GULUM-893287 format. One record per residue (C-alpha): x, y negated, z; residue number from 1. Coordinates in nm, 2 decimals, padded with zeros to 4 digits, always signed. Layout:
GULUM-893287
{atom {X,Y,Z},NUM}
...
end
This chain:
GULUM-893287
{atom {+05.68,+01.26,-00.37},1}
{atom {+05.65,+01.35,-00.03},2}
{atom {+05.47,+01.69,+00.06},3}
{atom {+05.16,+01.75,+00.23},4}
{atom {+05.19,+01.77,+00.60},5}
{atom {+05.13,+02.13,+00.63},6}
{atom {+05.09,+02.16,+01.01},7}
{atom {+04.97,+01.88,+01.27},8}
{atom {+05.26,+01.77,+01.49},9}
{atom {+05.33,+01.94,+01.82},10}
{atom {+05.28,+01.68,+02.13},11}
{atom {+05.44,+01.76,+02.44},12}
{atom {+05.21,+01.72,+02.75},13}
{atom {+05.19,+01.34,+02.81},14}
{atom {+05.45,+01.14,+02.94},15}
{atom {+05.42,+00.79,+03.10},16}
{atom {+05.57,+00.55,+02.81},17}
{atom {+05.84,+00.35,+02.91},18}
{atom {+06.05,+00.03,+02.75},19}
{atom {+06.33,+00.29,+02.64},20}
{atom {+06.12,+00.55,+02.51},21}
{atom {+05.93,+00.25,+02.30},22}
{atom {+06.21,+00.11,+02.19},23}
{atom {+06.36,+00.45,+02.06},24}
{atom {+06.04,+00.52,+01.87},25}
{atom {+06.06,+00.14,+01.72},26}
{atom {+06.38,+00.24,+01.61},27}
{atom {+06.28,+00.60,+01.44},28}
{atom {+05.99,+00.38,+01.29},29}
{atom {+06.24,+00.16,+01.12},30}
{atom {+06.41,+00.45,+00.97},31}
{atom {+06.13,+00.59,+00.86},32}
{atom {+05.99,+00.27,+00.68},33}
{atom {+06.32,+00.21,+00.54},34}
{atom {+06.36,+00.58,+00.37},35}
{atom {+05.99,+00.58,+00.23},36}
{atom {+06.05,+00.22,+00.07},37}
{atom {+06.36,+00.36,-00.07},38}
{atom {+06.20,+00.64,-00.24},39}
{atom {+05.90,+00.43,-00.33},40}
{atom {+06.14,+00.21,-00.53},41}
{atom {+06.27,+00.48,-00.73},42}
{atom {+05.90,+00.58,-00.86},43}
{atom {+05.61,+00.54,-00.61},44}
{atom {+05.22,+00.52,-00.71},45}
{atom {+05.11,+00.23,-00.90},46}
{atom {+04.89,-00.06,-00.80},47}
{atom {+04.53,+00.04,-00.93},48}
{atom {+04.30,-00.17,-01.13},49}
{atom {+03.91,-00.24,-01.06},50}
{atom {+03.63,-00.19,-01.28},51}
{atom {+03.24,-00.19,-01.24},52}
{atom {+03.04,+00.09,-01.10},53}
{atom {+02.83,+00.12,-01.43},54}
{atom {+03.08,+00.31,-01.59},55}
{atom {+03.08,+00.55,-01.29},56}
{atom {+02.74,+00.69,-01.24},57}
{atom {+02.83,+01.04,-01.08},58}
{atom {+02.93,+01.03,-00.70},59}
{atom {+03.18,+01.29,-00.65},60}
{atom {+03.24,+01.25,-00.26},61}
{atom {+03.10,+01.01,+00.02},62}
{atom {+03.13,+00.99,+00.40},63}
{atom {+02.95,+00.73,+00.59},64}
{atom {+03.10,+00.70,+00.99},65}
{atom {+02.95,+00.47,+01.23},66}
{atom {+03.16,+00.13,+01.31},67}
{atom {+03.08,+00.12,+01.68},68}
{atom {+03.22,+00.42,+01.80},69}
{atom {+03.30,+00.29,+02.18},70}
{atom {+03.04,+00.06,+02.36},71}
{atom {+03.23,-00.01,+02.66},72}
{atom {+03.24,-00.39,+02.73},73}
{atom {+03.67,-00.38,+02.82},74}
{atom {+03.66,-00.21,+02.45},75}
{atom {+03.46,-00.48,+02.30},76}
{atom {+03.78,-00.69,+02.17},77}
{atom {+03.91,-00.40,+02.04},78}
{atom {+03.62,-00.28,+01.87},79}
{atom {+03.60,-00.63,+01.69},80}
{atom {+03.97,-00.61,+01.59},81}
{atom {+03.90,-00.30,+01.41},82}
{atom {+03.60,-00.38,+01.27},83}
{atom {+03.77,-00.68,+01.12},84}
{atom {+04.10,-00.48,+00.97},85}
{atom {+03.83,-00.26,+00.81},86}
{atom {+03.70,-00.58,+00.63},87}
{atom {+04.07,-00.65,+00.47},88}
{atom {+04.15,-00.31,+00.40},89}
{atom {+03.79,-00.21,+00.24},90}
{atom {+03.86,-00.56,+00.03},91}
{atom {+04.18,-00.42,-00.11},92}
{atom {+04.03,-00.09,-00.19},93}
{atom {+03.65,-00.16,-00.31},94}
{atom {+03.64,-00.09,-00.69},95}
{atom {+03.96,+00.06,-00.75},96}
{atom {+04.00,+00.30,-01.06},97}
{atom {+04.19,+00.63,-01.01},98}
{atom {+04.29,+00.76,-01.32},99}
{atom {+04.31,+01.14,-01.34},100}
{atom {+04.64,+01.30,-01.23},101}
{atom {+04.77,+00.95,-01.08},102}
{atom {+04.86,+00.95,-00.73},103}
{atom {+04.65,+00.75,-00.51},104}
{atom {+04.83,+00.56,-00.22},105}
{atom {+04.66,+00.44,+00.08},106}
{atom {+04.93,+00.15,+00.14},107}
{atom {+05.01,+00.09,-00.19},108}
{atom {+04.63,-00.06,-00.22},109}
{atom {+04.59,-00.17,+00.11},110}
{atom {+04.92,-00.34,+00.16},111}
{atom {+05.12,-00.40,+00.51},112}
{atom {+04.89,-00.48,+00.81},113}
{atom {+05.03,-00.80,+00.90},114}
{atom {+04.88,-01.11,+01.11},115}
{atom {+04.98,-01.30,+00.86},116}
{atom {+04.75,-01.11,+00.61},117}
{atom {+04.48,-01.17,+00.85},118}
{atom {+04.51,-00.83,+01.05},119}
{atom {+04.43,-00.84,+01.38},120}
{atom {+04.51,-00.61,+01.71},121}
{atom {+04.30,-00.29,+01.73},122}
{atom {+04.37,+00.03,+01.90},123}
{atom {+04.61,+00.28,+01.71},124}
{atom {+04.76,+00.60,+01.85},125}
{atom {+05.07,+00.58,+01.96},126}
{atom {+05.30,+00.81,+02.17},127}
{atom {+05.01,+00.98,+02.26},128}
{atom {+04.85,+00.67,+02.38},129}
{atom {+04.56,+00.46,+02.23},130}
{atom {+04.71,+00.12,+02.24},131}
{atom {+04.63,-00.24,+02.08},132}
{atom {+04.85,-00.32,+01.76},133}
{atom {+04.80,-00.52,+01.47},134}
{atom {+04.60,-00.34,+01.23},135}
{atom {+04.47,-00.08,+01.46},136}
{atom {+04.15,+00.11,+01.33},137}
{atom {+04.27,+00.17,+01.00},138}
{atom {+04.28,+00.56,+01.05},139}
{atom {+03.89,+00.55,+01.04},140}
{atom {+03.91,+00.45,+00.66},141}
{atom {+04.21,+00.66,+00.58},142}
{atom {+04.00,+00.98,+00.74},143}
{atom {+03.70,+00.88,+00.51},144}
{atom {+03.91,+00.88,+00.22},145}
{atom {+04.07,+01.21,+00.29},146}
{atom {+03.74,+01.36,+00.32},147}
{atom {+03.57,+01.19,+00.06},148}
{atom {+03.89,+01.34,-00.18},149}
{atom {+03.86,+01.68,-00.06},150}
{atom {+03.46,+01.70,-00.15},151}
{atom {+03.59,+01.53,-00.51},152}
{atom {+03.82,+01.78,-00.57},153}
{atom {+04.15,+01.58,-00.57},154}
{atom {+04.50,+01.73,-00.50},155}
{atom {+04.62,+01.62,-00.18},156}
{atom {+04.98,+01.48,-00.21},157}
{atom {+05.05,+01.39,+00.13},158}
{atom {+04.82,+01.37,+00.43},159}
{atom {+04.95,+01.37,+00.80},160}
{atom {+04.68,+01.46,+01.06},161}
{atom {+04.65,+01.30,+01.42},162}
{atom {+04.87,+01.45,+01.69},163}
{atom {+04.61,+01.39,+01.96},164}
{atom {+04.25,+01.38,+01.90},165}
{atom {+04.10,+01.01,+01.86},166}
{atom {+03.78,+01.00,+02.05},167}
{atom {+03.49,+00.93,+01.77},168}
{atom {+03.74,+01.03,+01.52},169}
{atom {+03.71,+01.31,+01.22},170}
{atom {+04.02,+01.45,+01.43},171}
{atom {+03.79,+01.64,+01.63},172}
{atom {+03.71,+01.86,+01.35},173}
{atom {+04.03,+01.86,+01.14},174}
{atom {+03.89,+01.62,+00.85},175}
{atom {+04.13,+01.39,+00.98},176}
{atom {+04.40,+01.17,+00.80},177}
{atom {+04.61,+00.95,+01.01},178}
{atom {+04.81,+00.66,+00.85},179}
{atom {+05.09,+00.41,+00.97},180}
{atom {+05.25,+00.16,+00.74},181}
{atom {+05.46,+00.26,+00.54},182}
{atom {+05.58,+00.61,+00.61},183}
{atom {+05.29,+00.77,+00.72},184}
{atom {+05.10,+00.79,+00.41},185}
{atom {+04.72,+00.96,+00.24},186}
{atom {+04.80,+01.01,-00.09},187}
{atom {+04.61,+01.22,-00.36},188}
{atom {+04.58,+01.23,-00.73},189}
{atom {+04.21,+01.32,-00.85},190}
{atom {+04.13,+01.60,-01.16},191}
{atom {+03.90,+01.32,-01.31},192}
{atom {+03.91,+00.92,-01.34},193}
{atom {+03.75,+00.84,-01.03},194}
{atom {+03.63,+00.51,-00.90},195}
{atom {+03.66,+00.40,-00.53},196}
{atom {+03.40,+00.21,-00.33},197}
{atom {+03.50,+00.12,+00.04},198}
{atom {+03.27,-00.11,+00.22},199}
{atom {+03.08,-00.20,+00.54},200}
{atom {+02.73,-00.18,+00.62},201}
{atom {+02.60,-00.34,+00.94},202}
{atom {+02.68,-00.02,+01.12},203}
{atom {+02.86,+00.20,+00.95},204}
{atom {+03.21,+00.22,+00.72},205}
{atom {+03.07,+00.40,+00.33},206}
{atom {+03.35,+00.55,+00.11},207}
{atom {+03.26,+00.68,-00.20},208}
{atom {+03.41,+00.84,-00.49},209}
{atom {+03.23,+00.84,-00.84},210}
{atom {+03.30,+00.96,-01.14},211}
{atom {+03.18,+00.98,-01.50},212}
{atom {+02.94,+01.18,-01.64},213}
{atom {+03.12,+01.40,-01.89},214}
{atom {+03.36,+01.48,-01.64},215}
{atom {+03.38,+01.81,-01.54},216}
{atom {+03.26,+01.85,-01.13},217}
{atom {+03.55,+02.01,-00.88},218}
{atom {+03.54,+02.11,-00.53},219}
{atom {+03.84,+02.12,-00.27},220}
{atom {+03.91,+02.24,+00.03},221}
{atom {+04.16,+02.12,+00.31},222}
{atom {+04.50,+02.28,+00.13},223}
{atom {+04.61,+02.33,+00.50},224}
{atom {+04.43,+02.51,+00.79},225}
{atom {+04.55,+02.30,+01.06},226}
{atom {+04.50,+02.40,+01.45},227}
{atom {+04.31,+02.09,+01.64},228}
{atom {+04.51,+01.90,+01.87},229}
{atom {+04.55,+02.04,+02.24},230}
{atom {+04.50,+01.70,+02.38},231}
{atom {+04.28,+01.40,+02.36},232}
{atom {+04.47,+01.08,+02.29},233}
{atom {+04.49,+00.83,+02.63},234}
{atom {+04.37,+00.48,+02.67},235}
{atom {+04.37,+00.23,+02.94},236}
{atom {+04.03,+00.25,+02.99},237}
{atom {+04.01,+00.61,+03.09},238}
{atom {+04.36,+00.65,+03.20},239}
{atom {+04.48,+00.56,+03.57},240}
{atom {+04.84,+00.51,+03.50},241}
{atom {+04.85,+00.16,+03.63},242}
{atom {+05.24,+00.17,+03.67},243}
{atom {+05.26,+00.21,+03.29},244}
{atom {+05.38,-00.09,+03.13},245}
{atom {+05.15,-00.09,+02.85},246}
{atom {+04.87,-00.05,+03.11},247}
{atom {+04.60,-00.32,+03.03},248}
{atom {+04.50,-00.46,+03.39},249}
{atom {+04.50,-00.78,+03.50},250}
{atom {+04.64,-01.05,+03.31},251}
{atom {+04.70,-00.79,+03.04},252}
{atom {+04.38,-00.69,+03.00},253}
{atom {+04.18,-00.82,+02.70},254}
{atom {+03.91,-01.10,+02.71},255}
{atom {+03.61,-01.00,+02.62},256}
{atom {+03.47,-01.17,+02.30},257}
{atom {+03.11,-01.29,+02.34},258}
{atom {+03.04,-01.31,+01.98},259}
{atom {+02.88,-01.61,+01.80},260}
{atom {+02.64,-01.69,+01.46},261}
{atom {+02.81,-01.84,+01.17},262}
{atom {+02.54,-02.05,+00.93},263}
{atom {+02.71,-02.09,+00.59},264}
{atom {+02.45,-02.33,+00.44},265}
{atom {+02.40,-02.48,+00.11},266}
{atom {+02.13,-02.73,-00.01},267}
{atom {+01.96,-02.91,+00.30},268}
{atom {+01.59,-02.82,+00.25},269}
{atom {+01.42,-02.96,+00.57},270}
{atom {+01.25,-02.61,+00.64},271}
{atom {+01.60,-02.44,+00.66},272}
{atom {+01.75,-02.76,+00.90},273}
{atom {+01.46,-02.68,+01.16},274}
{atom {+01.53,-02.33,+01.13},275}
{atom {+01.89,-02.34,+01.19},276}
{atom {+01.81,-02.60,+01.47},277}
{atom {+01.59,-02.33,+01.67},278}
{atom {+01.80,-02.07,+01.66},279}
{atom {+02.14,-02.19,+01.69},280}
{atom {+02.34,-02.19,+02.00},281}
{atom {+02.63,-02.41,+02.16},282}
{atom {+02.92,-02.25,+01.99},283}
{atom {+02.80,-02.16,+01.68},284}
{atom {+03.01,-02.25,+01.37},285}
{atom {+02.83,-02.46,+01.07},286}
{atom {+03.01,-02.42,+00.72},287}
{atom {+02.85,-02.65,+00.44},288}
{atom {+02.96,-02.76,+00.09},289}
{atom {+03.07,-03.13,+00.22},290}
{atom {+02.94,-03.35,+00.51},291}
{atom {+02.65,-03.52,+00.35},292}
{atom {+02.52,-03.70,+00.62},293}
{atom {+02.83,-03.88,+00.64},294}
{atom {+02.88,-03.98,+00.31},295}
{atom {+02.49,-04.05,+00.24},296}
{atom {+02.43,-03.74,+00.01},297}
{atom {+02.09,-03.64,+00.13},298}
{atom {+02.11,-03.29,-00.08},299}
{atom {+02.38,-03.17,+00.20},300}
{atom {+02.29,-03.40,+00.49},301}
{atom {+02.31,-03.12,+00.76},302}
{atom {+02.34,-03.23,+01.11},303}
{atom {+02.65,-03.11,+01.22},304}
{atom {+02.67,-03.28,+01.58},305}
{atom {+02.67,-03.00,+01.86},306}
{atom {+02.82,-02.70,+01.68},307}
{atom {+03.16,-02.54,+01.85},308}
{atom {+03.33,-02.59,+01.50},309}
{atom {+03.24,-02.68,+01.10},310}
{atom {+03.40,-02.65,+00.79},311}
{atom {+03.32,-02.76,+00.45},312}
{atom {+03.46,-02.71,+00.07},313}
{atom {+03.48,-03.09,-00.06},314}
{atom {+03.71,-03.04,-00.34},315}
{atom {+03.50,-02.69,-00.46},316}
{atom {+03.20,-02.91,-00.45},317}
{atom {+03.29,-03.19,-00.61},318}
{atom {+03.41,-02.94,-00.90},319}
{atom {+03.06,-02.83,-00.91},320}
{atom {+02.90,-03.15,-00.95},321}
{atom {+03.10,-03.25,-01.26},322}
{atom {+03.05,-02.91,-01.39},323}
{atom {+02.68,-02.94,-01.36},324}
{atom {+02.70,-03.30,-01.48},325}
{atom {+02.89,-03.21,-01.81},326}
{atom {+02.69,-02.87,-01.88},327}
{atom {+02.37,-03.07,-01.89},328}
{atom {+02.01,-03.02,-01.72},329}
{atom {+01.94,-02.70,-01.89},330}
{atom {+02.11,-02.36,-02.02},331}
{atom {+02.37,-02.09,-01.92},332}
{atom {+02.66,-02.34,-01.91},333}
{atom {+02.49,-02.49,-01.60},334}
{atom {+02.41,-02.20,-01.45},335}
{atom {+02.73,-02.04,-01.50},336}
{atom {+02.90,-02.36,-01.35},337}
{atom {+02.65,-02.32,-01.05},338}
{atom {+02.78,-01.94,-01.00},339}
{atom {+03.12,-02.03,-01.03},340}
{atom {+03.13,-02.30,-00.78},341}
{atom {+02.89,-02.11,-00.52},342}
{atom {+03.18,-01.84,-00.53},343}
{atom {+03.45,-02.08,-00.49},344}
{atom {+03.28,-02.26,-00.19},345}
{atom {+03.15,-01.95,-00.03},346}
{atom {+03.54,-01.80,-00.03},347}
{atom {+03.63,-02.15,+00.12},348}
{atom {+03.36,-02.14,+00.41},349}
{atom {+03.42,-01.75,+00.48},350}
{atom {+03.82,-01.77,+00.50},351}
{atom {+03.77,-02.11,+00.75},352}
{atom {+03.49,-01.97,+00.98},353}
{atom {+03.46,-01.59,+00.95},354}
{atom {+03.66,-01.48,+01.22},355}
{atom {+03.65,-01.15,+01.39},356}
{atom {+03.44,-01.27,+01.66},357}
{atom {+03.15,-01.35,+01.46},358}
{atom {+02.91,-01.10,+01.47},359}
{atom {+02.61,-01.30,+01.29},360}
{atom {+02.57,-01.45,+00.97},361}
{atom {+02.26,-01.68,+00.84},362}
{atom {+02.38,-01.73,+00.51},363}
{atom {+02.26,-01.93,+00.17},364}
{atom {+02.12,-01.73,-00.12},365}
{atom {+02.35,-01.89,-00.33},366}
{atom {+02.69,-01.74,-00.15},367}
{atom {+02.52,-01.39,-00.05},368}
{atom {+02.63,-01.19,-00.38},369}
{atom {+03.01,-01.33,-00.34},370}
{atom {+03.03,-01.28,+00.05},371}
{atom {+02.88,-00.91,-00.01},372}
{atom {+03.12,-00.84,-00.30},373}
{atom {+03.40,-01.00,-00.11},374}
{atom {+03.34,-00.76,+00.22},375}
{atom {+03.28,-01.07,+00.46},376}
{atom {+02.93,-00.94,+00.59},377}
{atom {+02.97,-00.58,+00.67},378}
{atom {+02.97,-00.49,+01.05},379}
{atom {+02.73,-00.84,+01.13},380}
{atom {+02.42,-00.93,+01.17},381}
{atom {+02.30,-01.09,+00.83},382}
{atom {+02.01,-01.32,+00.76},383}
{atom {+01.95,-01.50,+00.45},384}
{atom {+01.79,-01.86,+00.36},385}
{atom {+01.62,-01.74,+00.04},386}
{atom {+01.56,-02.03,-00.19},387}
{atom {+01.46,-01.83,-00.52},388}
{atom {+01.35,-01.48,-00.59},389}
{atom {+01.61,-01.23,-00.61},390}
{atom {+01.83,-01.21,-00.94},391}
{atom {+01.70,-00.90,-01.06},392}
{atom {+01.34,-00.98,-01.00},393}
{atom {+01.37,-01.32,-01.16},394}
{atom {+01.52,-01.19,-01.46},395}
{atom {+01.29,-00.92,-01.50},396}
{atom {+01.01,-01.12,-01.52},397}
{atom {+01.15,-01.38,-01.74},398}
{atom {+01.26,-01.07,-01.98},399}
{atom {+00.90,-00.98,-01.97},400}
{atom {+00.77,-01.31,-02.07},401}
{atom {+01.04,-01.38,-02.33},402}
{atom {+00.90,-01.04,-02.47},403}
{atom {+00.55,-01.18,-02.51},404}
{atom {+00.68,-01.54,-02.61},405}
{atom {+01.02,-01.45,-02.83},406}
{atom {+00.91,-01.80,-02.98},407}
{atom {+00.99,-01.97,-02.64},408}
{atom {+01.40,-01.98,-02.65},409}
{atom {+01.44,-02.10,-02.27},410}
{atom {+01.28,-01.80,-02.13},411}
{atom {+01.58,-01.60,-02.20},412}
{atom {+01.85,-01.85,-02.23},413}
{atom {+02.07,-01.72,-01.93},414}
{atom {+02.11,-01.40,-01.71},415}
{atom {+02.33,-01.34,-01.46},416}
{atom {+02.58,-01.08,-01.50},417}
{atom {+02.51,-00.75,-01.41},418}
{atom {+02.75,-00.70,-01.13},419}
{atom {+02.62,-01.01,-00.98},420}
{atom {+02.26,-00.91,-00.97},421}
{atom {+02.33,-00.59,-00.81},422}
{atom {+02.56,-00.72,-00.54},423}
{atom {+02.30,-00.95,-00.44},424}
{atom {+02.02,-00.66,-00.46},425}
{atom {+02.21,-00.43,-00.22},426}
{atom {+02.30,-00.75,+00.04},427}
{atom {+01.95,-00.82,+00.04},428}
{atom {+01.88,-00.50,+00.09},429}
{atom {+02.11,-00.44,+00.40},430}
{atom {+02.00,-00.81,+00.55},431}
{atom {+01.86,-00.79,+00.86},432}
{atom {+01.64,-01.12,+00.81},433}
{atom {+01.53,-01.29,+00.51},434}
{atom {+01.43,-01.67,+00.58},435}
{atom {+01.21,-01.87,+00.36},436}
{atom {+00.89,-02.09,+00.32},437}
{atom {+00.82,-01.94,-00.01},438}
{atom {+00.52,-01.73,-00.01},439}
{atom {+00.60,-01.52,-00.29},440}
{atom {+00.96,-01.46,-00.19},441}
{atom {+00.86,-01.34,+00.15},442}
{atom {+00.58,-01.11,+00.08},443}
{atom {+00.85,-00.89,-00.10},444}
{atom {+01.06,-00.81,+00.24},445}
{atom {+00.77,-00.71,+00.45},446}
{atom {+00.85,-00.70,+00.81},447}
{atom {+01.20,-00.85,+00.75},448}
{atom {+01.07,-01.17,+00.63},449}
{atom {+01.09,-01.50,+00.88},450}
{atom {+00.84,-01.70,+00.69},451}
{atom {+00.88,-02.09,+00.74},452}
{atom {+00.64,-02.31,+00.71},453}
{atom {+00.67,-02.58,+00.42},454}
{atom {+00.77,-02.92,+00.55},455}
{atom {+00.45,-03.11,+00.57},456}
{atom {+00.42,-03.41,+00.28},457}
{atom {+00.38,-03.75,+00.42},458}
{atom {+00.00,-03.78,+00.35},459}
{atom {-00.05,-04.09,+00.10},460}
{atom {-00.40,-04.22,+00.01},461}
{atom {-00.55,-04.13,-00.35},462}
{atom {-00.60,-04.37,-00.59},463}
{atom {-00.95,-04.36,-00.79},464}
{atom {-00.90,-04.04,-01.01},465}
{atom {-00.91,-04.12,-01.40},466}
{atom {-01.15,-03.83,-01.60},467}
{atom {-00.94,-03.60,-01.80},468}
{atom {-00.60,-03.71,-01.66},469}
{atom {-00.39,-03.40,-01.53},470}
{atom {+00.00,-03.47,-01.37},471}
{atom {+00.29,-03.20,-01.47},472}
{atom {+00.57,-03.19,-01.22},473}
{atom {+00.77,-03.06,-01.51},474}
{atom {+01.03,-02.98,-01.58},475}
{atom {+00.93,-02.91,-01.99},476}
{atom {+01.07,-02.58,-02.00},477}
{atom {+00.89,-02.23,-02.04},478}
{atom {+00.94,-02.08,-01.68},479}
{atom {+00.75,-02.38,-01.53},480}
{atom {+00.43,-02.35,-01.73},481}
{atom {+00.48,-02.64,-01.98},482}
{atom {+00.41,-02.46,-02.28},483}
{atom {+00.10,-02.28,-02.17},484}
{atom {-00.01,-02.67,-02.01},485}
{atom {+00.08,-02.81,-02.35},486}
{atom {-00.18,-02.57,-02.53},487}
{atom {-00.44,-02.62,-02.24},488}
{atom {-00.41,-03.00,-02.27},489}
{atom {-00.45,-02.98,-02.65},490}
{atom {-00.75,-02.74,-02.62},491}
{atom {-00.92,-02.95,-02.34},492}
{atom {-00.76,-03.30,-02.51},493}
{atom {-00.62,-03.39,-02.16},494}
{atom {-00.44,-03.72,-02.08},495}
{atom {-00.10,-03.56,-01.92},496}
{atom {+00.15,-03.77,-01.66},497}
{atom {+00.50,-03.60,-01.69},498}
{atom {+00.65,-03.61,-01.42},499}
{atom {+00.97,-03.41,-01.44},500}
{atom {+01.28,-03.40,-01.71},501}
{atom {+01.16,-03.36,-02.06},502}
{atom {+01.43,-03.04,-02.15},503}
{atom {+01.24,-02.93,-02.46},504}
{atom {+01.35,-03.28,-02.67},505}
{atom {+01.16,-03.57,-02.75},506}
{atom {+00.89,-03.41,-02.95},507}
{atom {+00.76,-03.19,-02.66},508}
{atom {+00.43,-03.34,-02.59},509}
{atom {+00.32,-03.39,-02.97},510}
{atom {-00.02,-03.34,-03.01},511}
{atom {-00.12,-03.46,-02.64},512}
{atom {-00.19,-03.75,-02.50},513}
{atom {+00.07,-03.85,-02.22},514}
{atom {+00.09,-04.17,-01.99},515}
{atom {+00.34,-04.31,-01.75},516}
{atom {+00.11,-04.39,-01.45},517}
{atom {+00.07,-04.30,-01.08},518}
{atom {+00.01,-03.95,-01.01},519}
{atom {-00.24,-04.01,-00.76},520}
{atom {-00.44,-04.13,-01.05},521}
{atom {-00.49,-03.75,-01.20},522}
{atom {-00.80,-03.57,-01.13},523}
{atom {-00.53,-03.29,-01.08},524}
{atom {-00.18,-03.19,-01.06},525}
{atom {-00.10,-02.86,-01.24},526}
{atom {+00.18,-02.65,-01.23},527}
{atom {+00.14,-02.26,-01.42},528}
{atom {+00.50,-02.18,-01.36},529}
{atom {+00.66,-01.82,-01.38},530}
{atom {+00.92,-01.92,-01.14},531}
{atom {+00.90,-02.22,-00.91},532}
{atom {+01.14,-02.26,-00.59},533}
{atom {+01.04,-02.59,-00.43},534}
{atom {+00.70,-02.72,-00.48},535}
{atom {+00.76,-03.09,-00.31},536}
{atom {+00.53,-03.24,-00.54},537}
{atom {+00.22,-03.01,-00.54},538}
{atom {+00.28,-03.06,-00.13},539}
{atom {+00.30,-03.40,-00.15},540}
{atom {-00.03,-03.37,-00.42},541}
{atom {-00.25,-03.17,-00.18},542}
{atom {-00.12,-03.39,+00.10},543}
{atom {-00.27,-03.72,-00.03},544}
{atom {-00.60,-03.49,-00.15},545}
{atom {-00.51,-03.43,-00.52},546}
{atom {-00.63,-03.07,-00.61},547}
{atom {-00.39,-02.85,-00.77},548}
{atom {-00.38,-02.59,-00.96},549}
{atom {-00.08,-02.35,-00.95},550}
{atom {+00.03,-01.99,-00.99},551}
{atom {+00.13,-01.79,-00.69},552}
{atom {+00.52,-01.81,-00.83},553}
{atom {+00.46,-02.14,-00.64},554}
{atom {+00.52,-02.01,-00.31},555}
{atom {+00.20,-02.17,-00.18},556}
{atom {-00.04,-01.98,+00.05},557}
{atom {-00.40,-02.04,-00.06},558}
{atom {-00.54,-02.33,+00.16},559}
{atom {-00.84,-02.63,+00.06},560}
{atom {-00.77,-02.77,-00.24},561}
{atom {-00.51,-02.55,-00.41},562}
{atom {-00.64,-02.30,-00.68},563}
{atom {-00.45,-02.01,-00.78},564}
{atom {-00.45,-01.91,-01.13},565}
{atom {-00.21,-01.60,-01.29},566}
{atom {+00.10,-01.66,-01.45},567}
{atom {+00.11,-01.66,-01.82},568}
{atom {-00.29,-01.63,-01.85},569}
{atom {-00.42,-01.93,-02.10},570}
{atom {-00.76,-01.82,-02.04},571}
{atom {-00.73,-01.84,-01.66},572}
{atom {-00.57,-02.16,-01.65},573}
{atom {-00.81,-02.35,-01.85},574}
{atom {-01.12,-02.22,-01.65},575}
{atom {-00.94,-02.35,-01.38},576}
{atom {-00.91,-02.71,-01.54},577}
{atom {-01.26,-02.69,-01.65},578}
{atom {-01.37,-02.64,-01.28},579}
{atom {-01.14,-02.89,-01.12},580}
{atom {-01.19,-03.18,-01.42},581}
end
């Protein structure tokens, strides 16, 4: 194994790079790469597996560094390139477990920084200059890894400091570790099992090493006290060597990328269609499951005209439709199929649309945890189109109700994997805006919520109400309040118009008078739901002048004609029914 770098390499006073010196440098690099490849063939570091964070709750080392270290307009393109390279590298590293005594190799995990793998040009230190190169900017990640490894007490196997101070980097205080494929590597070995987290937030790079609670904490110091570089690295923004063949000026200057927004949407709620139309710009992009407007599918009928680029995932969407139909209308199989399909659609759209110049993303909630976990959203402004409660909140509500009503099986028939709920919670915590028409969901996010108005239902004339008749939007599952309404209907001898699917079976309404009739003949429409995402029928009832009894979970603001009752409160529900009837 290569020895730890014992001193910072000496650089002569700066001289202008020439084509000859660059050719010599490239030849040396090729020789070093070949030598490293041969050495690793004889027994290099292993490829590491991933594991969930739950088994590693104890933080051993953590480093957070800012992403945007140079705000000069001329550097914007290279800054965007650096961040894109960090996204790709973090995807390769995040979640890896380093067993005690195993050597971690930066390049073994990240792989070659090639354009074919999605890497782009960013600033890289070469021959004393910060020049654009494919994969440039990865030293920010290796610097942070080195610092975190020291905090975690790891044995440093190989580390190379920068030869010059890189503006904004850890080289300024000697906590740096430069890397260059594949011959300049960062390698270390922990004394205990560690799990690596490497992610981007909107503004920073976050690197953490975490261990198990039964492990003995350890701390290490830099094994080599090295002098700081004698000079700063040069770059074309501050260098006046305009005769240098590498100098970026005139036609060689990088184009300034203006940045754009991508909308990654799912179902075409009218509220979200109006919002996208209001905030989009001409060069923005749209990603959708499939072109529903062209195919006559209202569920995905998003207007696509006027976007700079659109993309869809028709194969993944078709698979979702088929899986949902085979899984039925209710239960764990259906929800699992929906999640699997959402992950596939999100991946297709992200790969097609999220290029380095995308600085803002508006994303459907169904895709959010997968894009967050995949590292696609880091370094970007994120707005979330929220259609339901966060998984953690939703599942906690259903767990509490299931504990009160153990006989109601549908309250506990599906729970998302813990990692998925955690990923969604992390993504929502870091999002800039939460966009929703749902009052209860918006209230969870305070000032970050962008509250949309529910799309107005078409007003319709109300038929003469029948005394003692109510309408239930359905479907007949406990989370929609079906059991509570059934018991109230039995107690008060009410007639019910069931409007939704009867998911509990044919005998659900035994003991209740039911009728197939126009819901506008009901004295009230009632939805005592624990969970309701789209209160479309309630909105239609209010527009038609039919009184509505509902819970705050239905997402409506207090208004004339609406009576709000607490969920899972039979006494309050029956009192509201008596008042309405």
